[in-house]
N, C-alpha and C positions, 0 to 999 in steps of 0.2 A: 748212091742216091743223095740228092742235094738236101741240105738241112733246110727246114722252114725259116723264113725270114722272122726277125724279131726287132723290137725297139731296142737297139744296142746303146742308144744315147741314155735312156733311163737306167738300163742295166748297169752301165758304167758309172753313172752318177751314184747309183745306190751302193755299189761296191765301194766307191771312193769315200762315201760318206760313213762307211763302217757297217753297213746292212748287208751282211754277206749271204742272206737268203731273202727270198720274197716274203717269207713268213715273218722275218724280223722287221721288214719295212711296214708290212701290214699291221703289225701290233703297234709300231711307233704311231701310225696314222689312225689307228682304231678302226680299221676296215678288215674285210675278209681277204684271205690270201688270193682267192679267185679273182678279186678286183685288181690286185697288183699283177696277176698273171695276164689279164687282159690288156692292161697298160703297157706290159712289156711284149705284146704280140705285134705282129706286122701292121695291124691296123688299130692302134690304141684309141679308144674313145676319149673325147674331150672330157676332163675330170668335172665332177660337179662342182658348183661354185664354193661350196663350203670346204672343199678339199683343195682348191687351187692355191690358196695362200699356204696351207700346211705343206703341200708338196714343195713349193719354191723356197720356203723357209728351211724346210728340213734338208733339201739337197742342194740349196745354194744356186740354182740356175732357174732361168725363166722356163715357162712351159714349153715354148718353142725349142729352146736349147735342150729340153728333156725328151724331145722327139714327138711332141703332140702338134697336130695341125688344127688351128682354131677353126670353128665352123664360120660359114659366111657371115660377115657383119660383126664378128667378135674381134676383140683386141688380140694382140699377138702374144699376150702373156706376160708383158711387163719386163722389167729389168731384174737382173740378179739382186736379191735382197743384200743389204749391207749390214754389217755388224753394228750394234749400237755404240760400240767403242769408236768406230771410224768418226763419228760426229762429236765426240765428247773428249777426245784426247787432246786438251788444250796445250799440254806441255810437250807434245810430240809432233808438232806441226812440221818440223823439219824431216821427220821420217817418212819417206815415200811409201804410200800403200798402193801396191799394184792392183789394178782392176782389170784383170784379164780373164779369159775363159778357163785358165789353168787352175786346177784344184790340186792341192797337195795330197800326196798319198796317205793312207791311213796310219802308216808308221811314224808320221810326223808328231802325232799326239804323244806316243811313247818316248820319242827321242827327246822332245821338248820337256817332258815331265822328268826324264833322267837328269837333265842339267838342273832343273828346279830342285830335285832331291839332293844333288851334290851341294848346291848352294845352302841348302838347309843345314847340312853337316858342317860345311866350312865355316859357318857363322860363328861356331863356338871357339874356334882357334885362330882364324885368319884375321889379321888386322882390319878394322872396318874400313879405313882409307883405301886399302888394296881391294877389298871385296865389293865395296859399294858400286863403283863404276861398272864392274861386271854384271852385278844384279840388275842395275838400270838398263845396261845394254841388252840382257836377256829379256827384260820387260818390253823394251822397244821391238825386239824380234817377235815377241808373242803378239803384240798389236798387229804386226804385218801378217803373221800366220793366221790370225783370227779372221782376217778378211779373205784368206785363200784356203780355208777349211769348211767343211760343212758336216752337218749331222752330228753323230757321236764323236767324230774327230774333233770338230770345232768345240764341243762341249768339254772334251779333255783338255785342249789347249787353254780354254777359258778358265778352267779350274787351276791349272798350273799357273797361269798368268795372275789370277787373283792371289795365289800364295806368294808369287814373286814380288807383287806390289806390296803385299803385307810385310814381307822381309825387308824391302827396300825402306819402307817408312820406319820400321823398327830400328834399322841402323841409323836413319836420320834423327830419330826422336831420342832413343836410349843410348846410342853409342857416340854419336857425333854432334848431338844438340844443334842440328840444323833445323831451328824452329820456323824459319822464314817460309818453308814450304807448307806449313800449317797442315791443313787436312787433304790437300790436293791429291797427294799420293794414295792415301787410304781410300779416297773417293773413287780413284780409278780401280783400286782392288775391289771395291764394293760393286762397281759396274761389271767387272769381269765376273764376280760371284754370281751376279744376276744372270749373265750369259750362260754360266755353267749350271744355273738353278741349284746352287750349293748353298743351302740355308745356314750351315755351320760355319762355313767361311764367311758368309755374310754376318753372322753373329760375332765372330772373332774380330772382323774388321771394325764393326760398330763399337765394340767394347774398347778397342784400341783408340778409336776416335774420341772416346769419353776422356782419355787421359789428358788430351789438349786442354779443354776448358777446365777439367778437374784440377790440373796442376796450377792453372792460373786463377783458381778461386771461383770460377763461374759454375757453381754447383747445379743450378737449374739446367743449364744446357748439358752438363755432363749426365745428369739424371735422365734427360729426354733420350739421349743416346743409348743409355743402358737399358731403358724401357725398350727401345727398338731391338737392341741386341738379345734381350731375354725373349722378346716375341719370335725372332728368327731362331733362336735356340729351341724353342718349343716346336716350331714347325720342323725342325731337323731332328727331333727326338734326340736332344744332346745328352751325351753321357754325363755321369756325375762329376767327373773331373773337370769338364768344361763349365758346368754349372758353379761348381765350387770356385773356379777362377773368376767368374762374373761376380760372385760375392766379393772376392778379394779385390777386384778392380774397383767396385763401388766403395768398399772400405777404405782403399787408398785415397779416392776422392773425398770422402767424408772425413778422413784423418787430416788431409790438407786444409780443410775447412774448419778444423779444430772440433769436429763432432766425433770425438774418440769413443764416446759411449756407444753411439749408433754404429761406429766402425767395428768395435769389438763384438757387438751383437751379430753383425753380418759375418765376421769371421767365424764366430761360433756355429752359425748356421752352415757355413761352408765346410766346416770340420765335420758336422753331422752328415752332410751330403756325401762328403769324400769317404767317410767311413762305410756308408751303405753302397758305395760304388765299386767295391773291390771286385777286379775281374772284368769289369765292363770294358769293351774295346773302344779305343779312341782313334781319331784320325791320325795318320802318320805325321801330318804337319803340325799337329798340336804337341809340340815338344818343348815348350817353355814353362810348363807348370807341373808341380808335384806336391807331395805332402811337405817336404822341407821348404818349398817355395811359399806354401800357405803359412807355415810357421814364421818365415821371414817377415811376411806381411804383418802377422800378429805381433811379433816382436818389435817392429817398428812403431806400431800403433801404441803398444804398452809404453815404449820409450816416450813417445809424444804426449802420452797421457800422464807421465810421471810415475808410472808404476815400475820403478827401476829394478827391484829384485825380480819380479816377474819377467821383465824384458831381458834381463841378463840370462836367466834360465832358458827362456824360449829361444833367444838367439844363439846361445851356446849350443843348444840341442840341435837346432837347425844346421848350424855349421858343422857339427859332427856327422849329421846324416847326409849332408849334401854330396852327390857323387863327384869324384875327381875331375870329371870333364867339365863341370860347371864352374868354370874359373871366374867368369864375369860376376856371377851371383856371389862368389866368395868375397870379392872386394866389397860388395855391398854390405854383406853381414859383418865383416871385420869393421867397416866404418860405423855401423850401427853400434857394435859392441864398444867401439872407442867412445861413441857419444854417450853411452850409458855410463862409462867410467868417468868421463868429464863432468856429467851432470851429477854424479855421485861425489864429486870432489877429489878424485884420485888422478891427477894429471899424469903420473908415471905410467899407470895401467893404460889410460887413454892413449898416450903417445905409443906405447908398445903395440897396441891394436892398429893404430893409424899407420905405423911403419910397416907392419904386415900387410896392410891394405895396399900401400905403395909398392911393396915388393911384388904383390900380385898384379897391380896395374902395369908394372914395368914388363911383365910377361904377356899380359893380354889387357889392352886398353879398353876401358868402359867409362864413358863420360859420367854415367850415373854413379859409379863407384868413386870417381874423383870428386863429384859434388859432396858425397858423404864425408870424405876426408877434409875438404875445405870448410864444411860446416863445423867438424870437430875443432879445427884450428881456430875458428872464430870464437868457439865456446871456451878456449883456452887463453883468451886475451889476458885475463887476470893473472895468469901463471907464465907469461911469456919471458919473464926473467929467469925462470928455472932452466936447468940444464936440459932436461928431457924435452922441453919445448923448443929449446934452441937446436937440439939434435933433430928433432922433427922438421924444423925449418930447413936445415941442411939437406934433408931428404926431399922435402916438398919443393924446394926451389934449387935442385941441382940442375945441371945443363940438360940431361936427358929428359927429366920430368917437365921442366919448364917449356922446352922446345916442343915436346910431344903435346902438351896441353895446348900451347898456342897454335900449333900446326892444325888442331882439330877444332 
């Protein structure tokens, strides 16, 4: 007996978009499963106007491509909707985005995410100059895939793409000091987070964007971006660890504006939030913050406020608690401890910590850590005739350190 005919185009598009049952598509559209069953019949009725756009956006094809026949006098159902990133990728103009009827399989979302996870782990040990081109290439691929996926698969790709742009900009800003790109990379990450409807990735991206004006002393602009970040965090029901990090970011900006009292108040609030957040799950991509990291923020603020005994205690405890894998942060903490001793008038201890930081930087380069060492050396100008400072200069300006610093 022959099987009844059906609208195979709609069914294929539904499965390709990640909706493996008629019930799943019905729930995504907010209609009854009976309606989807009628659309997938051999004589699908023309969708109601308020569902036409939802169908084409969700499945990535025009109504005609989905197997519907327009009533007399109606338009054919329009063109395939394009991703919002297709028209906003200023820096990727050279990357060809295919506009064909081919839709990537559902497995693409998982495959793309797997590479994103690998980059997330590699960041902590691979040299930034080696990892950065690979991350950028992965982001370019994600922009292409975003135009060739639909439904839940596109949402998955967009989420991984947002994380990839975020990682790329973290490397640019913290590891390589590539400031010329300014906010552009993080803006692309924000656009991808919008595509993914991921409020927490949006919050993380906006908070990172606050660092740019914050480090340049433009506190008003940094504050606006942090207000936006906190708004998205509320929408996404952010865990306490992320909220504490937002306090730390704001404290960093206030510290650089010499508002150390405000900064310490923010860090105190972050400590309270963190204490109440024990056991709360956090997104896998949020792997750059912890209690020792918050203590590192606190110690730096205490240092800049002139609270040297407190800073020494806080930074030493943070260094002891820091996991072995967090080598980049170790160079920052050692640099700050060196700065404490320099400010306390102990050049020998300052140089010892600075040399340890240089040893760490030789293993894992981090521009932020090198900035700390250079600040310490500047603070030791009055002692530059002493042997310990000369020994530090021998290390600071040896061939490997000098070439590495200039190459980055």
